[in-house]
GUMI-14403 format. One record per residue (C-alpha): residue number from 0; chain; y, z, x. Coordinates in pm, whole numbers, plus 50000, padded with zeros to 5 digits. Layout:
N
[node NUM, "A", [Y, Z, X]]
...
This chain:
304
[node 0, "A", [50452, 50845, 47361]]
[node 1, "A", [50082, 50855, 47254]]
[node 2, "A", [49834, 51103, 47415]]
[node 3, "A", [49804, 51047, 47784]]
[node 4, "A", [49485, 50840, 47883]]
[node 5, "A", [49290, 50935, 48185]]
[node 6, "A", [49245, 50616, 48343]]
[node 7, "A", [49151, 50678, 48708]]
[node 8, "A", [49047, 50320, 48831]]
[node 9, "A", [49292, 50078, 48950]]
[node 10, "A", [49103, 49766, 48829]]
[node 11, "A", [49065, 49927, 48472]]
[node 12, "A", [49441, 50003, 48452]]
[node 13, "A", [49527, 49636, 48576]]
[node 14, "A", [49296, 49484, 48303]]
[node 15, "A", [49442, 49693, 48035]]
[node 16, "A", [49798, 49619, 48141]]
[node 17, "A", [49727, 49254, 48160]]
[node 18, "A", [49567, 49264, 47820]]
[node 19, "A", [49889, 49430, 47676]]
[node 20, "A", [50103, 49168, 47841]]
[node 21, "A", [49882, 48896, 47692]]
[node 22, "A", [49938, 49048, 47346]]
[node 23, "A", [50318, 48999, 47387]]
[node 24, "A", [50410, 49370, 47472]]
[node 25, "A", [50703, 49461, 47692]]
[node 26, "A", [50585, 49719, 47934]]
[node 27, "A", [50792, 50015, 48079]]
[node 28, "A", [50696, 50125, 48428]]
[node 29, "A", [50783, 50467, 48339]]
[node 30, "A", [50589, 50480, 48017]]
[node 31, "A", [50300, 50322, 48193]]
[node 32, "A", [50303, 50578, 48459]]
[node 33, "A", [50297, 50858, 48201]]
[node 34, "A", [50006, 50700, 47995]]
[node 35, "A", [49785, 50644, 48315]]
[node 36, "A", [49887, 50970, 48472]]
[node 37, "A", [50007, 50806, 48798]]
[node 38, "A", [50342, 50777, 48984]]
[node 39, "A", [50593, 50518, 48886]]
[node 40, "A", [50547, 50380, 49226]]
[node 41, "A", [50181, 50307, 49165]]
[node 42, "A", [50268, 50111, 48856]]
[node 43, "A", [50543, 49919, 49035]]
[node 44, "A", [50289, 49832, 49307]]
[node 45, "A", [50055, 49710, 49037]]
[node 46, "A", [50300, 49467, 48936]]
[node 47, "A", [50469, 49361, 49238]]
[node 48, "A", [50155, 49331, 49469]]
[node 49, "A", [49867, 49270, 49235]]
[node 50, "A", [49989, 49090, 48918]]
[node 51, "A", [50300, 48892, 48996]]
[node 52, "A", [50129, 48669, 49241]]
[node 53, "A", [49850, 48584, 48991]]
[node 54, "A", [50017, 48550, 48660]]
[node 55, "A", [50362, 48427, 48524]]
[node 56, "A", [50503, 48780, 48434]]
[node 57, "A", [50862, 48878, 48501]]
[node 58, "A", [51103, 49170, 48452]]
[node 59, "A", [51365, 49164, 48189]]
[node 60, "A", [51583, 49479, 48115]]
[node 61, "A", [51359, 49704, 48299]]
[node 62, "A", [51049, 49581, 48118]]
[node 63, "A", [50773, 49362, 48221]]
[node 64, "A", [50669, 49062, 48003]]
[node 65, "A", [50433, 48763, 48005]]
[node 66, "A", [50597, 48431, 48014]]
[node 67, "A", [50649, 48269, 47672]]
[node 68, "A", [50384, 48024, 47594]]
[node 69, "A", [50109, 48151, 47863]]
[node 70, "A", [49803, 48298, 47723]]
[node 71, "A", [49487, 48416, 47869]]
[node 72, "A", [49178, 48367, 47653]]
[node 73, "A", [49088, 48718, 47539]]
[node 74, "A", [48699, 48733, 47609]]
[node 75, "A", [48513, 49010, 47786]]
[node 76, "A", [48372, 48758, 48018]]
[node 77, "A", [48705, 48619, 48132]]
[node 78, "A", [48848, 48946, 48179]]
[node 79, "A", [48542, 49051, 48418]]
[node 80, "A", [48595, 48721, 48591]]
[node 81, "A", [48955, 48775, 48664]]
[node 82, "A", [48858, 49126, 48806]]
[node 83, "A", [48594, 48973, 49026]]
[node 84, "A", [48823, 48710, 49156]]
[node 85, "A", [49097, 48972, 49260]]
[node 86, "A", [48811, 49180, 49445]]
[node 87, "A", [48668, 48872, 49611]]
[node 88, "A", [48995, 48753, 49753]]
[node 89, "A", [49086, 49092, 49885]]
[node 90, "A", [48747, 49152, 50040]]
[node 91, "A", [48752, 48799, 50199]]
[node 92, "A", [49071, 48873, 50370]]
[node 93, "A", [48906, 49158, 50560]]
[node 94, "A", [48661, 48918, 50727]]
[node 95, "A", [48361, 48967, 50914]]
[node 96, "A", [48020, 49111, 50780]]
[node 97, "A", [48218, 49305, 50515]]
[node 98, "A", [48356, 48992, 50346]]
[node 99, "A", [48000, 48805, 50386]]
[node 100, "A", [47822, 49102, 50229]]
[node 101, "A", [48076, 49136, 49937]]
[node 102, "A", [48050, 48779, 49875]]
[node 103, "A", [47683, 48779, 49837]]
[node 104, "A", [47715, 49058, 49577]]
[node 105, "A", [47996, 48914, 49403]]
[node 106, "A", [47815, 48565, 49374]]
[node 107, "A", [47536, 48742, 49170]]
[node 108, "A", [47802, 48852, 48929]]
[node 109, "A", [47978, 48526, 48865]]
[node 110, "A", [47954, 48166, 48882]]
[node 111, "A", [48287, 48015, 48999]]
[node 112, "A", [48282, 47710, 49235]]
[node 113, "A", [48658, 47658, 49234]]
[node 114, "A", [48839, 47979, 49153]]
[node 115, "A", [49198, 47956, 49034]]
[node 116, "A", [49314, 48261, 49227]]
[node 117, "A", [49394, 48265, 49610]]
[node 118, "A", [49531, 48557, 49820]]
[node 119, "A", [49612, 48563, 50186]]
[node 120, "A", [49611, 48937, 50316]]
[node 121, "A", [49611, 48972, 50687]]
[node 122, "A", [49364, 49273, 50693]]
[node 123, "A", [49197, 49395, 51006]]
[node 124, "A", [48808, 49339, 51002]]
[node 125, "A", [48631, 49674, 51039]]
[node 126, "A", [48283, 49556, 50911]]
[node 127, "A", [48134, 49665, 51244]]
[node 128, "A", [48250, 50035, 51178]]
[node 129, "A", [48081, 50050, 50827]]
[node 130, "A", [47831, 50334, 50949]]
[node 131, "A", [48140, 50520, 51083]]
[node 132, "A", [48327, 50485, 50772]]
[node 133, "A", [48036, 50617, 50568]]
[node 134, "A", [48033, 50943, 50777]]
[node 135, "A", [48412, 50966, 50736]]
[node 136, "A", [48396, 50911, 50358]]
[node 137, "A", [48150, 51185, 50327]]
[node 138, "A", [48336, 51437, 50551]]
[node 139, "A", [48645, 51360, 50337]]
[node 140, "A", [48484, 51422, 50019]]
[node 141, "A", [48298, 51738, 50129]]
[node 142, "A", [48600, 51857, 50321]]
[node 143, "A", [48385, 51902, 50644]]
[node 144, "A", [48543, 51866, 50995]]
[node 145, "A", [48417, 51592, 51224]]
[node 146, "A", [48368, 51577, 51608]]
[node 147, "A", [48445, 51240, 51756]]
[node 148, "A", [48583, 51059, 52070]]
[node 149, "A", [48917, 50900, 52044]]
[node 150, "A", [49108, 50657, 52248]]
[node 151, "A", [49073, 50335, 52430]]
[node 152, "A", [48840, 50271, 52751]]
[node 153, "A", [49111, 50407, 52985]]
[node 154, "A", [49207, 50719, 52813]]
[node 155, "A", [48934, 50897, 52586]]
[node 156, "A", [48888, 51248, 52467]]
[node 157, "A", [48677, 51447, 52239]]
[node 158, "A", [48832, 51614, 51946]]
[node 159, "A", [48745, 51829, 51636]]
[node 160, "A", [48965, 51712, 51344]]
[node 161, "A", [48968, 51736, 50968]]
[node 162, "A", [48964, 51393, 50806]]
[node 163, "A", [49197, 51350, 50498]]
[node 164, "A", [49216, 50973, 50429]]
[node 165, "A", [49121, 50641, 50539]]
[node 166, "A", [49441, 50418, 50503]]
[node 167, "A", [49554, 50081, 50565]]
[node 168, "A", [49914, 50003, 50676]]
[node 169, "A", [50033, 49633, 50742]]
[node 170, "A", [49672, 49525, 50763]]
[node 171, "A", [49566, 49796, 51022]]
[node 172, "A", [49302, 50082, 50944]]
[node 173, "A", [49378, 50436, 51041]]
[node 174, "A", [49224, 50782, 50968]]
[node 175, "A", [49489, 51030, 50869]]
[node 176, "A", [49358, 51360, 50959]]
[node 177, "A", [49447, 51724, 51009]]
[node 178, "A", [49444, 51890, 51361]]
[node 179, "A", [49527, 52262, 51308]]
[node 180, "A", [49812, 52249, 51074]]
[node 181, "A", [49941, 51914, 51168]]
[node 182, "A", [49875, 51587, 51016]]
[node 183, "A", [49788, 51332, 51285]]
[node 184, "A", [49695, 50954, 51263]]
[node 185, "A", [49427, 50780, 51453]]
[node 186, "A", [49355, 50409, 51485]]
[node 187, "A", [49032, 50364, 51322]]
[node 188, "A", [48873, 50142, 51581]]
[node 189, "A", [48957, 50374, 51842]]
[node 190, "A", [48740, 50636, 51691]]
[node 191, "A", [48373, 50659, 51824]]
[node 192, "A", [48068, 50885, 51841]]
[node 193, "A", [48164, 51047, 51508]]
[node 194, "A", [47950, 51335, 51417]]
[node 195, "A", [47981, 51553, 51092]]
[node 196, "A", [47994, 51929, 51107]]
[node 197, "A", [47923, 52190, 50845]]
[node 198, "A", [48262, 52346, 50910]]
[node 199, "A", [48468, 52343, 50600]]
[node 200, "A", [48844, 52292, 50593]]
[node 201, "A", [49123, 52310, 50326]]
[node 202, "A", [49279, 51991, 50228]]
[node 203, "A", [49644, 51929, 50206]]
[node 204, "A", [49734, 51910, 49857]]
[node 205, "A", [50049, 51712, 49915]]
[node 206, "A", [49870, 51430, 50124]]
[node 207, "A", [49866, 51189, 49839]]
[node 208, "A", [50242, 51222, 49772]]
[node 209, "A", [50322, 51191, 50154]]
[node 210, "A", [50118, 50882, 50179]]
[node 211, "A", [50277, 50741, 49869]]
[node 212, "A", [50629, 50779, 49985]]
[node 213, "A", [50567, 50653, 50327]]
[node 214, "A", [50688, 50316, 50445]]
[node 215, "A", [50454, 50277, 50733]]
[node 216, "A", [50209, 50479, 50945]]
[node 217, "A", [50501, 50622, 51142]]
[node 218, "A", [50568, 50888, 50846]]
[node 219, "A", [50620, 51252, 50983]]
[node 220, "A", [50472, 51537, 50782]]
[node 221, "A", [50695, 51797, 50957]]
[node 222, "A", [51033, 51632, 50891]]
[node 223, "A", [51221, 51683, 50578]]
[node 224, "A", [51285, 51336, 50402]]
[node 225, "A", [51628, 51184, 50475]]
[node 226, "A", [51816, 50889, 50315]]
[node 227, "A", [51901, 50549, 50485]]
[node 228, "A", [52148, 50333, 50310]]
[node 229, "A", [52097, 49951, 50357]]
[node 230, "A", [52290, 49634, 50233]]
[node 231, "A", [52060, 49323, 50164]]
[node 232, "A", [52226, 48987, 50176]]
[node 233, "A", [52195, 48776, 49873]]
[node 234, "A", [51956, 48560, 50036]]
[node 235, "A", [51704, 48835, 50059]]
[node 236, "A", [51802, 49096, 49789]]
[node 237, "A", [51544, 48937, 49533]]
[node 238, "A", [51254, 49021, 49758]]
[node 239, "A", [51358, 49399, 49731]]
[node 240, "A", [51343, 49352, 49340]]
[node 241, "A", [51005, 49181, 49363]]
[node 242, "A", [50841, 49421, 49599]]
[node 243, "A", [51046, 49745, 49643]]
[node 244, "A", [50995, 49971, 49927]]
[node 245, "A", [50856, 50299, 49865]]
[node 246, "A", [51116, 50546, 49760]]
[node 247, "A", [51357, 50273, 49717]]
[node 248, "A", [51665, 50300, 49490]]
[node 249, "A", [51898, 50025, 49409]]
[node 250, "A", [52244, 50189, 49437]]
[node 251, "A", [52471, 49878, 49355]]
[node 252, "A", [52444, 49507, 49302]]
[node 253, "A", [52742, 49310, 49402]]
[node 254, "A", [52911, 48996, 49245]]
[node 255, "A", [52792, 48778, 49551]]
[node 256, "A", [52438, 48863, 49477]]
[node 257, "A", [52395, 49107, 49766]]
[node 258, "A", [52254, 49471, 49701]]
[node 259, "A", [52297, 49823, 49838]]
[node 260, "A", [51969, 50020, 49854]]
[node 261, "A", [51870, 50351, 49960]]
[node 262, "A", [51535, 50476, 50094]]
[node 263, "A", [51401, 50807, 50187]]
[node 264, "A", [51205, 50830, 50523]]
[node 265, "A", [51074, 51114, 50743]]
[node 266, "A", [51091, 50900, 51088]]
[node 267, "A", [51334, 50633, 51209]]
[node 268, "A", [51042, 50422, 51287]]
[node 269, "A", [50946, 50383, 50920]]
[node 270, "A", [51265, 50176, 50868]]
[node 271, "A", [51343, 50008, 51197]]
[node 272, "A", [51062, 49738, 51187]]
[node 273, "A", [51173, 49663, 50836]]
[node 274, "A", [51534, 49574, 50925]]
[node 275, "A", [51442, 49395, 51237]]
[node 276, "A", [51204, 49194, 51014]]
[node 277, "A", [51498, 49075, 50793]]
[node 278, "A", [51769, 49043, 51062]]
[node 279, "A", [52038, 48921, 51021]]
[node 280, "A", [52021, 48979, 50636]]
[node 281, "A", [51959, 49346, 50610]]
[node 282, "A", [52203, 49585, 50747]]
[node 283, "A", [52200, 49957, 50800]]
[node 284, "A", [52502, 50141, 50672]]
[node 285, "A", [52395, 50501, 50728]]
[node 286, "A", [52273, 50701, 50931]]
[node 287, "A", [52469, 50566, 51233]]
[node 288, "A", [52202, 50667, 51470]]
[node 289, "A", [51965, 50408, 51332]]
[node 290, "A", [52234, 50140, 51318]]
[node 291, "A", [52315, 50213, 51678]]
[node 292, "A", [51943, 50210, 51782]]
[node 293, "A", [51913, 49852, 51620]]
[node 294, "A", [52232, 49723, 51802]]
[node 295, "A", [52088, 49848, 52153]]
[node 296, "A", [51749, 49680, 52081]]
[node 297, "A", [51915, 49351, 52009]]
[node 298, "A", [52127, 49390, 52314]]
[node 299, "A", [51822, 49469, 52533]]
[node 300, "A", [51653, 49162, 52379]]
[node 301, "A", [51941, 48918, 52456]]
[node 302, "A", [51951, 49056, 52825]]
[node 303, "A", [51584, 48984, 52858]]
């Protein structure tokens, strides 16, 4: 492996990966993770969520390749256009003033009346919270506590918290923060009257890893990760290859095309919605507690 390169921007990494695929290289997730100094999960996300939907690339013997006969014209201008198209489609999915402002800025950089890239991401519009987000970003960078009001109109309270990250799970925006020594999650739109303070706090070094390994906002910092064993029917197994769950490991592939998986979670609620989404084609093998919980929910539904 050549000397590790310090690439810290996602778009730069994507452009370099795409250029190398275009040159005919076969790329290993592990080697790319080492080169860019990121986790293998980050690289898998690059391929499964950012590149597969845009270009004819596929995985063969654990290495990613560009489909034979497909070539992107290698010009600086085209590469920049590709990046701008990806940015535009992501921001347009957010909607509202945020999308409008970003489109005006992007239109100044490109001239594309019929772009070949289309994405549909159901992301919550938070353009009316841009001022609050700016305050939060500054507080996170400077590691200063904030005072805010939290809750809906029927249940509101003031609190002092240490903001760690602004995150998006399944299209919804949250603030992950520290309250004392506990990691708490706050629905971003329920935060108001945000005021910065000069009180400095110590960040949690493991927060990035905690978020990276989480399946949803239901992760629990205080619980030790535990395994969930699943079997995916042949009808849906391919989707867990295309876009693996965080911490996913393929344990066995059966002759009929079905697949046994394992994931590590810190809360049952991380995996319950996933299983229910794929019913009846995704089955919990262990732990029995989760399997029983799903059975009870199905029974309650049928009774209603």
